N, C-alpha and C positions, 0 to 999 in steps of 0.2 A: 267179559262179556259187556261190561257197560259202554265198551267203545263200539260194539256192532250196535248198541240201543242207540247212541248218540247218532250214527251214522244212519240208521234206519228212521230215525225222526226227522232227519235233515231232508231225506228222500221223501217222506211224507210231505213235509212242508213243499217241497219242489212239485209234487203230485198236486196238493191242493192248490196252488198257486195256478198251475196250469188248467186246473179244471174250472177254477173260478173265472179266469179271462175267458176260456172257453164258452162257458155258459152266459157270462155278460156279451159276448159278441154274439151269440144265438138268440139273446133277447134284441139287441139292437138290429138284427138281422132282419126280424118279422116288422120291425117298423120303419124300415129305412129304404129308401131307393137304391137302386143298385150302383150309382155313384157315391152314394154314402156308404154303401157296405163296403165297397172298396176301401175308401179311407179307414173305416173301422177295422177291416182286415189288415190293412197296413199298420195301423197305429197297434193292435194287439200281438200282431207277429213279431214287431219289435221288442214288445216286453218279452215275450216269450224267450226270443233270442238271447235277450239279456240276463232272463233268468238261467237259460240253459248254459251259459257261458259262464255265469258266476257260479253255477253249480258244478260244472266242469272244474272249473280253477280251485274251487275248495276241495274238492273230492283228489285232482292229481296234485295238487301243490301244497295246500294248508294242511290237510290230512298226511301227505307223505312226510312234511317236515316235523310233524308231530309222531312221526312212527308208525303210522297205519299203513295196513298194507303190506305186500310184500317188497322187498329190497329190489331196487331198479338201479343197481350200482354199476356205472359206466366202467368203473374202475376194475371191479372184479369180472365182470362178464366179459370185457373186449380186451382188459390187459393182463390180468391173473388167470383167468379163465378163457383163454383164446383157443379156438377151434385147433385141433391138431390130429394129424390123421394117425391112425391105427390106437393111439391111447386116448381118444376123445377131446381132451382139452389140455392146455398147459400154458406157461406164461407166454406172452407176447414175444416175438422175436426181436432183439435188438432194441430193447426198451428199456430206458435207465440204465440198472446193473443187470439187465438179461443179456446172455451172449445168443448168437445167432441160432440156437436150439430152441430159446425160450426159457432158458434156466439162468438162475442167479448166479454170478460167478463169470470168471474170464471162459475163454473160448476152451473148448475141450481139446485135448492132444491125445493121440494114439499110443504114444510112448514116453513113460518118464523112467530115464535110467537112473539105478539104484534107489528107487523110491517106491515105498508101497501106496497102491492107487485103492481108494475107497469110494465107491457107489451107494449114495444114501438116499433111499425113498421115503418119503414122507409127504404130508399134507400139509396146511396151513403153518404146523408148528414147525415143519420142517423148513418151510420156505420163510416164513417171519422169522425176524431177531435183526440186531446191529450189533455183531456180526450174528448169522444163523448159526443153529447146533452143530453142523458138520465142521464150520469154520474154527470153532472153539475145540471140536475134537482134535482136528490138525494143531493148532497152537499146542495143546496139550501133551500129543505125540511127539511133537518137535522139542518139546521142553524136555523129553525124555530120550531126545538123540535117535527119533525113529524119522528118517527123513518120509515125508506125506504127501501125495498129491490127491484132491478130492473132486468127486464130481456131485453136485446136488440136483438131484433128480425131483426135488419136492415142488407139488404145485398145490396151490389152495382147493381144497375140498376134494380132491384126488384120493383113490382107494387102493388097496393092493392088487385088486384087480387090473386095474389101469396100472399099475406099477409093474406087474408081471409082463403086460404086453409091452412097457416101456423098456424094460430090461432087455427083451428080444429085440427090439426096435433098435437100441444101442450096444447091441452086443459086438459090434466090431471094434469096440475099446476093449481094453485089458483091465481087471479088477484083481486084485488081490482079496478085497472084502466087499460084499454085497449086503447092504443093511436095510432092512426093510422097517421103518418106525411108525407105528400106529396102532390101530385098535379101534378107537372112537370112530373113524370114518367106514371102519368096516362092520361095526355093530350098532352103535347107539345112532348114528347118522340115518340108517335105514328106518328109525322111528320115525324122525322128522322130515325126511325128503321121500325118494323112492323107496318104497319098502321091500322092493324085489332085491334079495341078496346078491350081493355082486354089481349090482346096477350103479353106474355113475351118478354123481349128485346131480339131482333134478333131471334125470334123463327122459321121464316121461312129458315134461315141461318143453325142455329142447328139442326133442325131436320126435314126440307123439301128438302133441296138442294143436289143436287147429290155431290159425294165424289169429282168428277173432279173439278166441278164448285166451292166449297168448298175450294179446293186446291189452285185455281187460284185467289180466292178474298183474302184469308187467307195470301198469301205468296208472290204473284206478285203485282207491283205497276201499271204496264200499263192496264191489265184489271180490276184492281180496280177503277183508275180513269176514266176509259170509263164507267163503271157501274155507279160511282156517278151522272155522268151528262145522262145516258141513261137508267139504270135500267134494261139492256137486259141481263147482264151474270146472275145476280141473281133474275132474274124474278120478282123484285120488281114492276117493270112498270107494269105487268100482275095483280098483286095484289090490286096496286092502282087503276088500272083501274075498278077492280071488286068491290071495295070498295066505288067507286065515291069519291074518295081522294080530299079533299078540299070544297066538295059540303057543303050547309048548312045541308043536311041530315046526312051527315057524321059528322059534328060538333055535332050536335044532339047525334048520336050514342055515339060519345068519352064522351061527358060530362055527358049521362044518364048513362053511364057506370060505369063511376066515382063515380056518386051519389049514383047509385043502389048496388054497390058493399061496399058503406060505409054503407047503410041501412041495407043490409044483414049482415054485421060485425056487428052493433049496436044490431041486432035482436039476433045473437048468442050468444053475451056476454051476454046480459040481461037474455035469458032463458036457457043457457047452462053452461056458466061459472060460478063457485064456487068462492067466494070473500074470502080473507084471513083473513082480520079483519073487513071491512066493512060489512053493512047490505046487501049490493048485489053488483055484478060488475057494473062498470059505464064505458059506451064507449064514445070517443069523439075524432073529427078529426081536424087536423091544415091543413088549406092550406097555403103551405109555400111561401115566397117571389121568385119572380121571375125577374130578371134585364130586364126591358124594355128598356134601353138605348142601349142595344146588340142586340135588334130585329129589323130588317129591312125588314120585309115580313108583309102584312096586314092579311095574315091567322094567323099568330101567335097571334097578338094582338086581332082578332076576338075571338080566342079560348080563350084566357085569359080572356077578356071581358064577355064573354057569361058563362063562368065558375063561374066568380065572381058573376053574375047575379042569375045564378042558386041555388049556396049554400047560398044566403041570405035566402031563404024558411026554412033553417034547422037549428035550434038552437043550435044542437049538432056539427056542424061544423063551424070552427072558421076561420075567413079570418085573417092572419096574412101577407098576401102578402105585406102590406105598412110597414113592421117593419124595415126594413133595409135601411142605405142610400147606395148609389151606390157604394161607396168607399169600402163596404164589399166584393162585388162580384169580383170573378176571373173568371167566366164565365156566361152563363145564370142563371145558378141555384146553382153552388157551390160557398161556400164563406169562409173567413178566421175564424180563430178561436173567435176573437173577437166578431163577430155577431152570432156565437154560443152560446157564454155565454149571449149575449141579448135575444137571443130565448129561452134559458133554464130558466132564470129568469122569462118571461112572461109566458112560461107554467107551471112552479111551482107556480107562483102566483095563475095561475088558479085551479091547484091540489089543492092548499090549500084551496081554497075557495069550491071547489067541498067536499073535505075532510070533511070540518065543516058542509057542508048539509047532506051528504049521510054516513058519518062515525061517527059522534058525536051525533046528533040528533036522 
């Protein structure tokens, strides 16, 4: 709240200086000839322009550096969340270690003789890492003499509704195991961004906001800080009201969307996806760890608890939410490389068991 007060104070100073100069100009205007009036107008217009430029500079650059406003990251918006047909956004094609489809890793191939193939769908936790989780899973499986090829379909901020479309989009490849890793982007992310269950990250900003409002929120700190508290500029307050945000009914819709999307993805995998080595394609999902010590609101706790209760009824959804110690977290959901190694080992053990059940017998 103190940030907003500081920004409002600066805005009031700007308005005061503008009115002061304008008033002084009016006084001079009454006492001067028309030629002198033009000189006064020229003089005070220059003052106003300097003040305006200074204010815009402070708002757009100084406050942004200090962390105010909404992020305007070129890296995330144009490289890690580049526009992608059908699944909304994915990584930028052929950028650094992205392949021609926009995902981290080598070019995908349709056939891998004598290898099991694993399709991994996740958000930033699946995308980030050096190496990412799926690459460590491959290392663990090959250490157990299981030849493996992987497809990392993870992209920053993506959710399972997008992953479902992405699975269908790339269904021409053969997968023995399809793994959806997530839970945070499908549930808690709706609290911070678009509150409509299943909608992609910031959908209303990217596709529904007017260009002027988008410009204000992306580049200016003061309107962004005000919007964070009121939601009036972005219209997020209206969307939340229409969604009955925070109610028990809203919580149920968020969780049901998460589970229903997984059920649909499982059905698609088992009935439509061709396996590479195993007798059939197998689908399973991991509910990821979330740092509870960094949560300070009742709604988040309730959303997490109700989600865990719901997924207990489904044997293909594995609750790994208690796998990490709190020291591994850097924020609510992102973790260090050590945590990724722990997660990869646990998933590799799970795949190893499934491999024996579905691929050897």
